[in-house]
C-alpha positions in Angstrom: 92.2 -6.5 97.5 90.9 -2.6 98.7 92.0 -0.5 101.6 89.2 0.1 104.4 88.5 2.5 107.3 86.6 1.4 109.9 86.2 3.6 112.7 85.2 2.2 116.2 87.2 -1.1 115.4 88.3 -1.6 119.1 85.6 -4.1 119.8 81.7 -5.0 119.8 80.6 -4.5 115.8 83.6 -3.1 114.4 86.2 -5.4 115.4 83.6 -7.6 113.5 83.6 -5.7 110.7 87.0 -5.0 110.5 87.6 -8.7 110.5 85.0 -9.4 108.1 86.8 -7.3 105.5 90.7 -8.9 106.2 89.1 -12.4 105.8 88.1 -11.3 102.6 92.1 -10.2 102.0 91.3 -6.4 102.4 93.9 -4.3 104.3 92.1 -2.8 107.2 93.1 0.6 109.1 91.4 -0.5 112.6 90.3 3.5 114.3 90.4 3.9 117.9 89.1 7.0 120.3 90.2 5.7 123.5 90.5 2.2 123.7 94.3 1.7 122.1 94.6 -1.8 123.6 91.4 -2.9 122.9 92.1 -1.5 119.4 95.8 -3.2 118.9 94.0 -6.8 120.0 91.6 -5.9 116.9 94.4 -5.6 114.7 96.8 -8.3 116.2 93.7 -10.9 115.7 92.9 -9.3 112.0 94.6 -12.3 109.2 96.8 -10.9 106.6 99.3 -8.7 106.6 99.1 -4.2 106.0 96.9 -3.6 108.5 97.4 -0.4 111.0 95.8 0.9 114.0 94.8 4.9 113.4 93.4 6.9 116.8 91.4 10.2 117.2 88.3 11.3 118.6 85.9 12.1 116.1 84.0 14.9 118.1 86.8 17.0 117.2 86.6 18.0 113.3 90.4 18.5 113.0 90.7 15.0 114.3 88.7 13.6 112.0 90.2 15.0 109.3 93.5 13.7 110.5 92.0 10.3 110.7 91.8 10.3 107.1 94.5 11.7 106.5 96.6 8.9 108.4 94.5 6.1 106.9 95.2 7.5 103.3 99.2 7.5 104.3 99.2 4.2 106.1 97.4 2.0 103.6 98.3 3.8 100.4 95.0 5.2 100.1 91.5 4.6 101.5 88.4 2.2 99.1 86.5 1.5 101.9 84.6 3.7 104.8 82.6 2.2 107.7 81.6 4.7 109.7 80.7 2.6 112.8 82.3 4.5 116.0 79.1 6.1 118.2 78.4 6.6 121.6 76.2 4.2 122.8 73.4 4.2 125.0 74.5 3.7 128.5 73.6 4.2 132.4 75.9 7.2 132.4 74.6 9.1 129.5 70.6 8.4 130.1 69.0 11.7 129.9 64.7 10.7 129.9 63.9 14.5 129.4 62.1 14.1 132.7 64.6 13.0 135.0 67.6 15.0 133.7 69.4 18.4 134.3 69.3 21.2 131.4 72.9 21.3 131.8 73.2 17.1 131.9 70.7 17.5 129.1 72.7 19.6 127.1 76.2 17.9 127.4 75.1 14.6 126.7 73.1 16.2 123.4 76.1 17.9 122.4 78.4 14.8 122.9 76.7 12.4 121.1 75.6 14.2 118.0 79.2 15.6 117.8 80.6 11.8 117.5 77.5 9.6 116.2 76.4 12.4 113.8 78.9 14.8 112.8 82.4 12.6 113.1 80.9 10.4 110.6 79.8 13.7 108.4 83.3 14.6 108.8 84.9 11.2 108.4 83.1 10.9 105.2 83.6 13.8 103.7 87.3 13.4 103.9 87.4 9.8 102.4 84.8 11.7 99.4 86.6 14.0 98.8 90.2 11.2 98.3 88.3 9.1 96.1 86.6 11.9 93.8 90.2 13.2 93.9 92.0 10.0 93.1 88.7 9.7 90.2 88.2 6.1 91.3 84.6 4.2 92.9 84.4 3.4 96.1 81.7 2.5 99.2 80.6 4.1 102.3 78.3 2.0 104.8 77.1 4.0 107.9 75.9 1.4 111.2 72.9 3.1 112.3 70.4 1.6 114.1 66.7 0.5 114.8 66.6 3.1 117.0 66.0 5.8 114.3 62.9 4.7 113.6 60.8 3.1 116.8 62.1 6.0 119.3 64.9 5.9 122.1 62.7 7.5 124.9 65.5 7.2 127.7 68.0 7.8 125.0 66.7 10.6 122.5 70.2 12.2 121.4 71.0 8.7 120.9 68.1 7.9 118.4 67.9 11.1 116.7 71.6 11.2 115.8 71.1 7.7 114.0 68.1 8.7 112.4 70.3 11.8 110.9 73.1 9.6 109.9 70.0 7.3 107.7 69.2 10.8 106.3 73.1 11.9 105.6 73.9 8.7 104.2 70.6 8.7 101.7 71.9 12.5 100.8 75.0 11.6 100.4 74.0 8.4 98.1 72.7 10.6 95.3 75.3 13.2 95.1 77.9 11.1 95.1 76.2 8.4 92.9 77.6 10.4 89.8 81.4 9.8 91.0 80.9 5.9 91.0 81.0 6.1 95.0 77.7 4.0 96.5 76.9 5.2 100.0 74.6 2.8 102.6 73.3 2.2 105.9 72.5 -0.6 108.2 70.4 0.2 111.1 70.7 -2.6 113.5 68.2 -4.3 116.8 69.9 -5.6 120.1 73.4 -6.7 119.5 75.3 -9.0 122.0 78.4 -7.3 122.3 80.8 -7.1 124.8 79.6 -3.5 126.0 76.1 -5.5 126.1 77.2 -8.8 128.0 75.8 -7.9 131.5 72.6 -7.1 130.2 71.8 -10.2 128.4 73.4 -12.0 131.9 71.1 -9.9 133.6 67.6 -9.9 134.7 66.9 -7.7 131.5 68.3 -10.5 129.4 65.1 -12.8 128.6 63.1 -9.4 127.6 65.8 -8.5 125.2 66.2 -11.9 123.9 61.9 -11.8 123.2 62.1 -8.5 121.3 62.3 -10.7 117.9 60.3 -13.9 117.3 63.8 -15.7 116.8 63.5 -15.7 120.3 67.8 -14.5 120.7 69.4 -11.1 119.9 71.7 -10.3 117.3 75.3 -11.1 116.8 78.4 -8.8 115.6 79.4 -10.9 113.1 75.8 -10.8 111.5 76.3 -6.9 111.1 79.4 -6.9 109.4 77.9 -9.9 107.1 75.5 -7.3 106.4 78.2 -4.1 105.7 80.5 -6.5 103.9 77.7 -6.9 101.1 77.0 -3.7 101.0 80.4 -2.5 100.4 80.7 -4.7 97.8 80.4 -3.8 94.1 77.2 -6.2 93.4 75.6 -4.0 96.0 75.5 -1.2 93.4 72.4 -1.0 92.8 71.5 -0.8 96.6 72.9 2.8 97.1 70.9 4.8 99.4 69.0 2.0 101.2 68.9 1.6 105.6 68.9 -2.3 105.9 67.0 -3.6 109.0 69.4 -5.9 110.6 67.5 -6.8 113.8 65.6 -10.6 113.5 62.5 -8.7 112.8 61.9 -7.0 116.0 61.0 -3.9 114.7 59.0 -4.0 111.1 58.4 -0.8 109.4 56.3 -0.2 106.6 
């Protein structure tokens, strides 16, 4: 039984990741920023006992530290961290350079980098120091994005933040290996989460499905399965990797 902190676990990929760990007998700290009711639903749906809710805004460095401390207290320690929380691209944060004002450009960049990159950076520090001080091995898995490689012209802050998250994970893989801590990332393509249901049902749906030669988009459970493997002892020798989970919709050389 391991103790697992999943950030952004109120729904979507985070909820599926929390469920995947709970189904194998692990205890999970379900983190949320604002969607407490959704996070509580995630908690109720998890099999097993001893799971907890942990709230906090990852854009706040002090809150990020408190999230780790609360998870450690509630679970009796943290062995696995999944950095899933992120501000996803949407109509409210589109910032194509030709269409957005300079103040909006600055605001969106700052918020996305604070949450999608620095939030994960600060939580990683807290969990890594906790593991080092305990003298125990552990695993950290970052949820990145296909957009880090193919570009996000309408959401450049999102693409840049995810690319930086991948690079950060690789730096930490080298830094933390002597302590027995693995660090990996997954790079999902388009995933059928609750947030994306409207797009998939609307006029964009067919084009999104056609991005993959499988003729469909991914599921949260498929991403969760990849995260579960990368966090396992069997994946130790994969530390530092960025695993594409996009149905061959974007191939890297």
